[in-house]
C-alpha positions, 0 to 999 in steps of 0.5 A: 499499500502506498504510504500516504498518511493516516490523516489524509486517508481519514479526511479523504473518506470524510469529504468523499462520503459527504460529497457522495451523499450530496450527490445521491441526495439529488436522485432520491432518498436514502438509497441513492445517498447510501449508494453514491456515498459508498461508491465515492468513498470506494473511488477516493481509495483509488485516488489515495493509492494512485491506482485507477483500477483500485478506485474503479473496483472500489467504487463499483464494489462498494456501490453494488454491495451497498445497493444489494444489501440496502434492498435485501436487508431493508426487507429482512432486518434494516437497510442500515446493514448496507453500510457494514456490507459496503465497508466489507467490500472496501476491506476486500478491495484493500486486500489487493494492496497489501503484501502480508496475509495477516494485514489482509485478514485483519483488514477485511474482517475489521473494516465492517466494524469501522464502518458501522462504528463510524456511521453510528458516530457520525449520525449520533453527532446530529441525532443527539443534539437534534433530539435534545433541542427537539429540532426535526431538521437537524435530525433529518440530516443524519445520513450525510453526517452518518456517511461522513463518519463512515468514510472517516472511520472506514478509510482511516481504519483501513489505512491505520490497520493495514499500514501498521500490520503490513510493515511489521517484521515477518513472523516465523510462519510467514516465509522467514525467521525474525531474529531478535536482532531484527526485532530490536532493529525494527523497535529502534526504527519505530516500525513495531 
């Protein structure tokens, strides 16, 4: 994975979530907002890695997954399950950028947790004061705030976790032995 900063990935996720949700708002209610926000966040991952194919695959995978999960889960449980499903698709796309198996597995499995936590955090930022002030207009804007939190947590979490696990020294079962001298040198460099 290219080594751009955690802060850049987080801010790009936040801005692309809000922009995608605003574009989706032009086409209707929650389904286009969810699909456009997830697709925009997936496409921004390609911009951050400077890889056109990753952006195309990320946007397409996140958008299609969000649409299918919104329609299927909306009939069975709740349409909000489209957010962690889309985060899982983004985590799967991010695994193509990683070189270590443990980084791939951890990124794919933890990305839905990052995504749902981000959506709940972002939506909660507006729902709590809106309910406190009894302002329905403020509460009605929970979707862009949730999309912003989703992008912030998902891309930031993927970058943080993948960057941390992908550059750690190889364990004994990953194709090479790690000697105490190698671990000490990695600690001295600050990469552990």
